[in-house]
C-alpha positions as CSV (number, residue, x, y, z in Angstrom):
1,M,75.8,106.2,172.0
2,K,79.3,105.0,170.5
3,P,80.6,101.6,170.9
4,S,82.9,101.8,174.1
5,P,86.5,101.1,173.8
6,R,85.6,97.6,175.5
7,L,83.7,96.3,172.5
8,C,85.3,94.3,169.8
9,L,83.9,92.6,166.7
10,I,82.1,89.4,167.1
11,P,83.7,86.7,165.7
12,A,84.4,85.6,162.0
13,A,82.0,83.3,161.4
14,V,78.9,85.3,162.6
15,A,80.3,88.3,161.2
16,A,80.4,86.4,157.5
17,A,76.6,85.5,158.6
18,L,75.7,89.3,158.1
19,T,75.8,88.4,154.4
20,A,74.9,85.0,154.3
21,A,72.0,85.1,156.8
22,A,68.4,85.3,155.2
23,A,65.9,87.3,157.1
24,T,61.9,87.6,156.6
25,P,61.3,91.2,156.8
26,A,59.1,91.5,160.1
27,P,55.5,93.3,159.7
28,A,54.9,96.9,160.9
29,A,54.9,97.4,164.8
30,D,51.1,98.3,164.4
31,E,50.1,95.4,162.6
32,P,48.0,93.2,165.0
33,Q,49.7,90.2,164.9
34,R,53.2,88.4,164.4
35,R,53.2,85.0,163.1
36,V,56.2,83.0,164.6
37,Q,57.3,79.6,163.3
38,V,59.8,77.6,165.5
39,A,61.7,75.3,163.8
40,M,63.7,72.4,165.2
41,V,66.7,71.4,163.5
42,N,68.8,68.0,163.1
43,F,72.6,68.1,161.5
44,T,74.2,65.4,159.9
45,D,76.4,64.6,162.9
46,S,74.2,66.0,165.8
47,R,70.7,65.1,166.5
48,I,67.8,66.8,168.9
49,P,67.7,63.6,171.3
50,D,63.9,63.9,172.6
51,A,61.9,65.8,169.7
52,G,58.4,65.0,171.5
53,K,59.6,66.0,174.8
54,L,61.7,69.3,173.2
55,E,58.4,70.2,170.9
56,T,56.3,70.1,174.2
57,A,58.5,72.5,176.1
58,L,58.8,74.9,172.9
59,K,55.4,75.4,172.6
60,D,55.4,75.9,176.2
61,N,58.1,78.5,175.8
62,Y,56.7,80.2,172.6
63,F,53.2,80.0,172.8
64,G,52.2,79.3,176.8
65,S,49.5,81.4,177.9
66,T,51.5,82.6,180.6
67,G,55.3,82.5,181.0
68,S,56.2,82.8,177.2
69,L,57.7,84.7,174.6
70,T,53.9,85.5,173.5
71,S,52.6,86.6,177.1
72,Y,55.6,88.5,177.2
73,Y,55.4,90.4,174.2
74,N,51.5,90.8,173.8
75,E,51.6,92.3,177.8
76,V,54.6,94.8,177.2
77,T,52.9,96.1,174.0
78,G,49.5,96.3,175.9
79,G,48.1,94.2,173.3
80,A,49.1,96.9,170.1
81,T,51.4,93.9,168.8
82,T,50.4,90.5,169.4
83,F,52.4,87.1,169.0
84,K,50.9,84.3,167.5
85,A,52.0,80.4,166.2
86,A,52.2,80.5,162.5
87,E,51.2,77.2,160.6
88,G,49.5,74.6,163.1
89,D,51.0,75.0,166.5
90,G,54.0,77.3,165.5
91,V,56.7,74.3,166.1
92,T,57.7,72.6,163.0
93,G,60.3,69.1,162.4
94,P,62.9,68.4,163.1
95,V,64.0,69.1,159.9
96,D,67.1,67.3,158.8
97,I,69.6,69.5,156.7
98,D,72.7,68.3,154.9
99,L,75.4,70.1,157.3
100,A,77.7,69.2,159.9
101,A,77.2,70.9,163.3
102,T,80.8,71.7,163.7
103,G,81.6,75.5,163.2
104,C,78.2,76.7,164.1
105,D,77.4,78.2,160.6
106,T,74.3,80.6,161.2
107,G,74.1,81.4,157.4
108,K,74.1,78.1,156.4
109,I,72.0,76.9,159.1
110,N,69.2,79.5,158.3
111,D,69.1,79.1,154.7
112,L,69.1,75.1,154.7
113,T,66.5,75.0,157.3
114,R,64.4,77.5,155.1
115,K,64.6,75.7,152.3
116,A,63.6,72.6,154.2
117,L,60.5,74.1,155.3
118,T,59.7,75.0,152.2
119,A,59.7,71.9,151.1
120,K,57.5,70.3,153.8
121,G,54.9,73.0,152.7
122,V,56.0,75.6,155.2
123,P,56.6,78.8,153.2
124,E,58.7,81.7,153.9
125,D,55.3,84.1,153.5
126,S,53.7,81.9,156.4
127,Y,55.7,83.7,159.2
128,D,57.0,86.6,160.1
129,H,59.9,85.2,162.7
130,L,61.6,82.2,162.3
131,S,63.5,80.8,165.4
132,L,65.9,78.0,164.7
133,V,66.5,75.5,167.7
134,F,69.4,73.3,167.1
135,P,71.3,71.0,169.5
136,S,74.7,72.9,171.0
137,E,77.1,70.4,171.8
138,K,79.2,69.9,168.6
139,A,77.8,73.2,167.3
140,G,80.2,74.9,169.9
141,C,78.6,78.2,169.1
142,D,80.4,81.0,171.4
143,W,77.2,82.6,172.3
144,L,73.9,81.6,174.2
145,A,71.8,83.1,171.2
146,L,71.5,84.9,168.5
147,G,69.0,87.5,166.6
148,T,68.9,89.5,163.5
149,V,68.9,93.3,164.7
150,G,65.8,94.9,162.8
151,G,64.8,91.4,161.0
152,G,63.0,88.5,161.9
153,T,65.4,85.4,162.7
154,T,66.6,83.8,165.9
155,W,69.0,80.9,166.4
156,M,68.8,79.1,169.9
157,P,71.0,76.3,170.8
158,I,70.2,73.9,173.3
159,G,71.9,71.6,175.5
160,A,71.1,67.8,176.0
161,D,68.5,68.8,178.8
162,G,66.3,70.6,176.1
163,K,66.4,73.4,178.5
164,M,65.9,77.4,176.9
165,S,66.7,80.1,178.9
166,M,64.0,82.7,178.6
167,T,66.0,85.6,179.0
168,A,67.7,84.7,176.2
169,L,64.5,84.3,173.9
170,V,62.7,87.5,175.1
171,H,66.4,89.1,174.7
172,E,66.9,88.1,171.1
173,F,63.1,88.8,169.8
174,G,64.4,92.3,171.3
175,H,67.1,92.6,168.7
176,N,64.3,91.6,166.0
177,F,62.6,94.7,166.9
178,G,65.7,97.0,166.3
179,Y,66.9,97.5,170.1
180,S,70.2,97.3,170.6
181,H,72.0,96.2,173.8
182,H,70.8,98.7,176.7
183,M,73.6,100.8,178.8
184,R,74.1,102.8,181.5
185,L,75.6,106.2,181.5
186,R,77.1,107.4,184.8
187,C,76.2,111.1,185.1
188,P,77.9,112.8,188.2
189,E,75.1,114.9,190.1
190,G,72.9,114.9,186.9
191,D,75.2,116.7,184.9
192,L,74.1,115.8,181.4
193,G,77.2,117.7,180.1
194,A,80.9,115.8,178.9
195,G,81.2,114.2,182.2
196,C,78.7,110.9,181.6
197,K,80.8,107.7,181.2
198,E,79.6,104.3,180.2
199,D,79.3,101.7,183.0
200,G,77.8,98.4,182.2
201,T,73.8,97.6,181.5
202,S,70.9,99.3,182.6
203,H,69.0,96.5,184.2
204,K,65.7,98.2,183.3
205,T,64.9,96.1,180.3
206,P,65.7,92.4,178.9
207,M,68.1,94.3,176.3
208,G,70.1,95.7,179.5
209,G,70.6,92.8,182.0
210,G,67.2,93.3,183.1
211,G,65.9,89.8,182.8
212,W,62.7,89.1,181.5
213,E,61.3,90.0,184.8
214,A,61.7,93.8,183.5
215,G,59.4,95.4,181.1
216,L,60.8,97.3,178.2
217,T,61.9,100.9,178.6
218,S,59.5,103.6,177.7
219,P,62.3,104.6,175.0
220,E,61.9,101.0,173.5
221,L,58.4,101.2,173.2
222,L,58.0,104.4,171.6
223,H,60.1,103.5,169.0
224,N,57.8,100.6,168.2
225,K,54.7,103.0,168.7
226,W,53.5,101.0,171.7
227,L,52.5,104.1,173.9
228,T,49.4,106.2,172.4
229,G,49.6,109.6,171.9
230,G,47.9,110.4,175.5
231,E,50.4,108.4,177.2
232,V,53.1,110.5,175.8
233,A,54.0,114.1,176.4
234,K,56.3,115.6,173.8
235,V,57.7,118.5,175.8
236,A,57.9,121.8,173.7
237,K,57.8,124.1,176.7
238,S,58.6,124.5,180.3
239,A,55.7,122.3,182.2
240,T,54.8,120.1,185.3
241,Y,53.9,117.0,184.7
242,T,52.3,113.8,187.0
243,L,53.8,110.5,185.3
244,R,51.6,107.2,186.1
245,P,53.7,103.8,185.8
246,L,54.9,102.8,182.8
247,Y,52.7,99.3,182.9
248,G,50.0,100.6,185.4
249,S,46.2,100.6,185.0
250,G,44.4,103.5,184.1
251,G,45.1,106.7,181.9
252,G,47.5,109.4,182.3
253,V,51.2,110.8,180.9
254,R,53.4,107.6,181.4
255,A,56.9,109.2,179.4
256,L,58.0,112.3,179.3
257,D,59.7,113.0,176.1
258,I,62.1,116.1,176.1
259,P,64.2,117.8,173.6
260,L,68.1,117.9,174.3
261,G,70.1,119.4,171.2
262,D,69.8,117.0,168.7
263,D,69.3,114.6,171.6
264,R,66.0,113.4,173.3
265,L,65.8,113.1,176.8
266,V,62.7,110.4,178.1
267,V,61.6,109.9,181.7
268,E,59.5,107.3,182.8
269,L,57.8,106.2,186.1
270,R,58.6,102.1,187.1
271,H,56.4,100.1,189.7
272,K,55.6,96.2,189.6
273,S,52.4,96.3,187.1
274,G,51.1,92.7,186.4
275,T,53.8,90.2,186.0
276,V,56.6,92.5,185.4
277,D,59.0,95.2,186.8
278,G,58.8,93.5,190.3
279,E,62.4,94.5,190.7
280,I,62.7,97.8,189.0
281,Q,60.8,101.0,190.9
282,G,61.3,104.8,190.7
283,V,61.8,107.4,188.1
284,H,64.0,106.5,185.6
285,A,65.5,108.7,182.6
286,Y,67.1,107.9,179.3
287,R,69.2,109.7,176.6
288,V,68.3,108.8,173.3
289,P,71.2,109.8,171.0
290,E,70.0,111.6,167.8
291,K,66.4,110.5,168.2
292,D,67.5,106.9,167.6
293,Y,65.0,105.4,170.2
294,T,66.6,102.0,169.7
295,K,69.8,102.8,171.5
296,S,68.8,104.8,174.7
297,A,71.0,104.3,177.5
298,L,70.0,104.5,181.4
299,I,71.3,107.9,182.9
300,D,72.5,107.1,186.5
301,P,73.4,110.2,188.7
302,T,74.8,108.2,191.6
303,P,78.5,107.1,191.9
304,D,78.0,103.4,192.2
305,A,74.2,102.5,193.0
306,D,72.8,99.8,191.3
307,E,70.0,97.2,192.2
308,S,71.2,94.7,190.2
309,T,74.5,94.2,192.3
310,G,72.6,91.8,194.8
311,G,72.8,92.5,198.6
312,D,70.3,94.5,199.8
313,A,69.8,97.2,197.3
314,P,66.6,98.3,196.7
315,A,64.9,98.0,193.1
316,D,64.6,101.7,193.1
317,A,68.6,102.1,194.1
318,D,69.8,104.0,190.9
319,A,66.4,105.6,190.6
320,L,65.7,109.5,190.5
321,K,64.4,110.4,194.2
322,A,62.4,113.4,195.3
323,G,64.7,116.4,195.0
324,A,66.8,114.9,192.3
325,T,67.8,117.2,189.2
326,L,69.3,116.4,185.4
327,T,71.0,119.3,184.3
328,D,72.3,120.6,180.5
329,K,73.7,123.7,181.3
330,A,74.6,124.6,177.6
331,R,71.2,123.3,176.1
332,K,69.7,125.1,179.0
333,V,67.5,122.0,180.1
334,E,66.3,121.0,183.7
335,V,64.5,117.9,184.6
336,K,63.2,117.8,188.5
337,V,61.3,115.2,190.1
338,V,59.5,116.9,192.7
339,K,57.7,113.8,194.4
340,A,58.0,110.2,193.6
341,A,55.9,107.3,194.8
342,A,54.5,104.3,193.5
343,D,51.4,105.5,192.0
344,A,52.5,108.7,190.5
345,A,55.3,111.0,190.5
346,T,55.4,114.6,189.6
347,V,58.2,116.1,187.4
348,Q,59.2,119.8,186.3
349,V,60.7,120.2,182.9
350,S,62.3,123.7,182.2
351,L,63.4,124.5,178.8
352,D,65.3,127.5,177.3
353,G,66.1,128.7,180.9
354,V,62.6,129.4,181.9
355,A,61.4,127.9,185.1
356,A,58.6,125.3,185.3
357,P,55.1,126.3,187.0
358,A,55.3,124.9,190.4
359,A,52.5,122.4,189.8
360,P,51.0,120.0,187.4
361,A,47.6,120.7,185.7
362,K,44.5,120.2,187.5
363,A,43.2,116.6,186.8
364,D,40.3,117.5,184.9
365,E,42.6,119.5,182.4
366,P,44.3,118.4,179.6
367,E,48.2,118.1,180.7
368,P,50.5,120.8,179.2
369,V,52.3,120.4,176.3
370,R,50.9,116.9,175.1
371,D,51.4,116.6,171.8
372,E,48.7,114.0,170.8
373,A,50.2,113.3,167.3
374,A,53.2,112.5,168.7
375,A,52.3,109.0,169.9
376,A,56.0,108.0,168.8
377,P,58.9,110.0,167.8
378,E,58.7,111.0,164.1
379,D,61.6,108.9,163.1
380,A,60.6,106.0,165.1
381,A,60.5,102.7,162.5
382,A,59.2,99.3,163.1
383,P,62.1,96.8,162.3
384,D,61.1,96.9,158.4
385,D,64.7,97.1,157.4
386,A,65.5,93.5,157.2
387,A,67.5,92.1,154.4
388,A,65.6,90.2,151.6
389,P,66.4,86.4,151.0
390,N,69.5,85.1,150.5
391,D,69.1,84.7,146.8
392,A,68.1,88.2,146.5
393,R,69.7,90.6,149.2
394,P,72.5,92.6,147.9
395,E,75.9,91.9,149.6
396,G,76.4,94.0,152.8
397,G,72.7,94.3,153.5
398,S,71.3,96.1,156.4
399,T,70.1,92.9,158.8
400,E,73.0,92.4,161.8
401,L,73.4,89.6,164.0
402,A,73.4,90.4,167.7
403,E,74.9,87.8,170.3
404,T,72.7,87.7,173.7
405,G,75.1,89.8,176.0
406,G,76.9,91.8,173.0
407,D,76.1,95.1,172.1
408,S,75.0,96.3,168.6
409,D,74.5,99.5,166.5
410,T,73.1,100.2,163.2
411,T,76.0,99.2,161.0
412,L,77.6,95.9,163.1
413,A,77.2,93.7,165.7
414,Y,79.5,93.6,168.6
415,S,80.3,91.6,171.7
416,I,82.0,92.8,174.7
417,G,85.7,92.5,175.4
418,G,86.0,88.6,174.0
419,G,83.1,87.8,176.5
420,L,79.5,88.4,177.2
421,M,76.9,89.4,180.0
422,L,76.1,86.6,181.9
423,A,72.6,87.4,183.8
424,F,72.3,85.6,187.1
425,G,70.5,86.1,190.2
426,G,69.5,89.5,188.9
427,A,73.4,90.7,187.9
428,F,75.0,90.6,184.5
429,L,78.9,89.6,185.1
430,L,81.4,89.9,182.3
431,K,82.7,86.5,181.5
432,S,84.8,85.2,179.1
433,R,83.3,83.0,176.2
434,T,80.7,82.1,179.0
435,R,76.9,82.7,177.6
436,R,74.3,81.8,180.6
437,V,71.5,83.5,181.4
438,A,69.2,83.4,184.6
439,T,66.0,81.6,183.3
440,S,63.6,83.3,186.1
441,S,59.9,83.1,185.1
442,G,58.5,85.9,186.9
443,R,56.1,88.0,184.5
444,R,53.5,90.7,184.8
445,S,50.9,92.3,182.7
446,R,49.3,95.4,181.9
């Protein structure tokens, strides 16, 4: 998905950090654990007021058994990838760096902190993710949080109250996994042709304004190989499927991966499971441009429905209801939702103009066309394209930075119209140079 005309390049100071910030390469997605190191940072002219209090809060925010960064990702990955504290309890500092806060120089903050950690006996090979926590008052960063796309570094400024947005924290680690900001495509009457228009964020993932109450989308899970072969039906011919909730218990198909020319179409069923998706329900479909599962976008056939807008809108306001059809006549693809309930949905997929059978395979028969070897797309990649450390990374390396609320593609980081998305009360609002994200703590487990 190409950036919208509403997007513009990020500020020069952040853009400069594209070549200045060193990012520790993250391990492959199928490695069992990711080691997270949190560093509290003091500037020469701005210090963390109560380091002891902040350290306690950070341990809870990052590594708590519930309502934390680690509990979120441990849950949504189904334990395929788990987070843990790096050396000791995972929180170090404060470390003093020889840098004034003013200017929010992300590259220097990163470089000097890594050197200070090494001097304290915390070498870079002892962690996979480094999260930099520092006082925000004098730094004047014009974003709530920042993360390298496909790398392992996050910047988390905090105010005098020491509070941290959990939505922002989960969101920035999503950028570390390679995810872009997740957008919404309005496709009138389900026509997947040229009529689809970008219209805000999806609200189906923390990467698209869903807050950290939302799970990741099935394309995001596919990118990191967090759905097993039996949970993914890679459609090769017309068939009818029974879908189970993406994060529900038990077995069954949880995502359909459908060819759409050079793109893919991924269909899922969402319902509250464990501590996530309490505000997301129903069948949803996503367009994956050129098989890049980090850049999927929600397909919304409604004229203006969006449960995130508040009021009395139901959690499935923009879901595909029974009888809804998505059609691409040029590519001879049709997807029809026959039944949509909380525990299961029946979806017919017709390819090459061949009608799908009326009913899915019986429960004691294998689901049709399931490709067990296709647990993830062929070109799904773990975030292993991070740049080398600063002193070794060639200029113009591949690691980008993405602001909370800004959109990112594989070559540049963007912010929306000079403002960022504000997540508050379940909605993202566009607000000039304001970066505030709701800190609601609802979570769920698979």
